[in-house]
N, C-alpha and C positions, 0 to 999 in steps of 0.2 A: 845343625844337621851336617853330618860328615859322611864321606864315602868310606865304606868298609871293605877291606880286602877279603875276598872269598875265593879260596883255592882248594879244591879237593876236600871239602868239608863234609863230614858225615852228618846227616840230619834225619830226623825221625817224625813220623806222623802216626798218631794213635787212631785206630778205627775199629770197625767190626767186620772188616773185609780187606782183602788184598786190593791195593789200588795201583793199577798200571798208569803210566803217564797219560795214555789216551782216555783213561776213565775219569780224569780230573775235570770237574765242571767249573767254568768261569762265567761270571765273577764269583759265583757261590751264593747260597740262599740266605746267609746271615750277614746283616750289615752292622750289628752292634757289637762286633768283636773289637779287639784292641785297635787294630789298624784298618777296620772296615772288612768288607767281604773279600773272599779269596781263599786260596789253599794254603794252610798253615803248616809249617814244620818247625822243629826245634833242634838245637844242637845238644840238648840234654836228654839222653835216652830215658832216664828215670822219670823225668817230667812227662814224656810221651806215654810211658806206662801208667802213670798216675791218672792221666786223662781218661783212661778207658777201664778203670777198675769196676765200673758198673755195667759194662757191655756184656751181653750174653756170650759173644764169641770175640773176645778181644784180640786184635792183631796189631802189631807194630810194623809199619812199613819204613824201611831204611833206604835212603837215597844218598848218592854223591851229589854235592853241589859244587859246581866249578863254573865261575862266571867272572867276567871283567868287573872289577870293583866299581867302575863308573856307572854301572847299571843297578847298583844297590844303594838305596838311601837308608842310612842308619840314623835312627832317632835316639837322642839322649837328653837328659836334663829337662829343661822347660819345654823343649819341642816334643819330647816323649809325653809329658803330662798333657800338653794341649791336644795331641792326637788321641790319647786315651779318653780324656774327658769329652772331646768332641764326638767320638764315635759311640762311646758307651752311654752318654747322657743326652746326646742330640741337642745341645744347647747352642751350638754354632756349627758352621760348615767347615769340614776339613777336605782339602783338595790336594791330591798327589798327582804328579806327572809320571813318576817312576813306576815300573811294573813290579819291582821287588822292594818291599819295605822291611827293615829289620830293626829290632830293638829289644830291650828286656821284656820278659814275660810278666804279665799281671793277671794271674789266675785268681781263683776264688779266695786264696789266702790273702790276697791284697785288697779284696773288696771292702773289709772294714776300714782300712786306711784310706781308700779312695772315697768312701762315704764320709769320713770325718773331714777330708779335704773339701768335698762338695758342700758340707754344712758349715764351712768356715771355722772349724775347730782347730785344725792344724794347717800349717802352711806348706808350700811346695818342698822346702828343704827337708822337712820331717817326713813328707810322703816319699821322697827319694831315699831317705835313710831307711825307711821300712822296706823299700825295694831292695836295697843292698843287703838287708838282713835275710830276705827270702832266698836269695841265690838260686833262682829258678832256671837260669840260663837265658839264652837269646832265642827269639823266634823270627822266622822269615815268612812273610805272606806274599804269595804270587797272585797278582791281581788280575792279569789278563792272559798269561801264558806260563808254562812250566819251563821256560828257557833256563838252561843250566842244570836241570835236574836229570839224573840218570838212576834208574832203579838199581839197588844193590841186593837186598833180600827182604823177605817178610817173615815174621815169626809170630806164632801164637803164644799167649801167656799161660803157663801151667798154674795149677792152684797155688803152689808155693810162691811163684812170682807175683801172683795177684795179692796174696796175703802180705808179702813184703812191700809191695807198692801201696797197699791200703794202710799199712803201719807207718810208712814214711809220710803219707799224706796227713794222717791224723796227728802224728808227732810234730810235723812242721806247722800245721794249722794252730796247734796249741802253743808252740813257741812264738809264733807270730803274734798271737793275741796277748801273750805275756809281754813281749817286746813293745807292742803298741801302747800298752798302758804306761810304760816308762817314757817312751818317746813323746806321747801326748802331753806329758807334764813338763816338758823341757823345750820351750820355744827357742828358735835359732835366730840370731840377729840377721836382719836383711831378707828374711824369707817373704815370699809373696803369697797372697791368699786368692781364693777363687774369684773374688770380685775383680782383682787385678787382671786375671786371665780373661774374664768376660769383657773387660774394657778394651782388650786387644782385638776383639771381633773374630772373624773367620781366620782359619789357619790355612794358608796356601803355601805349597812347596815353591821355592824360588830357585 
């Protein structure tokens, strides 16, 4: 776990409406997201657009994020895996002290790889290699307040933009499935498996 420098970064949240800062609800209704419940944004505009291709009135909300780096906990490597597995699968408890948690995005394109890891078929290094192949960008979850966020603009997606986003989503999902078949067949020396993570018990931010 390392502190990430965040200065005047443009981030995006896909929704079906314009979301002002005062409209954000904390901690949020969903607990089985990557880093638990909260308000999620990403530094990848295309990813935010792909999140809402099935919304009847898709809207991308753009914000400036400007906050002291000491207030952001950036998860990477095995820490990222432990958080993802803990929140998505509920097999151990994850506890954060920080309000803002950041790390790579694991959307539905990563689900097949995460499932293979959970089944003990691939180890953590191959799971991280899949994550590198996805190149989805980073996400930030605000757990108890929107400190550091300032609205920039909101825009709806026209039909052409929706078609382009859907095409990107399908293409990337197909490529991920092809890459996963290759990665699955090539073990990496020294990688850990799900049982090794379970033996570590709860994941607590220190």
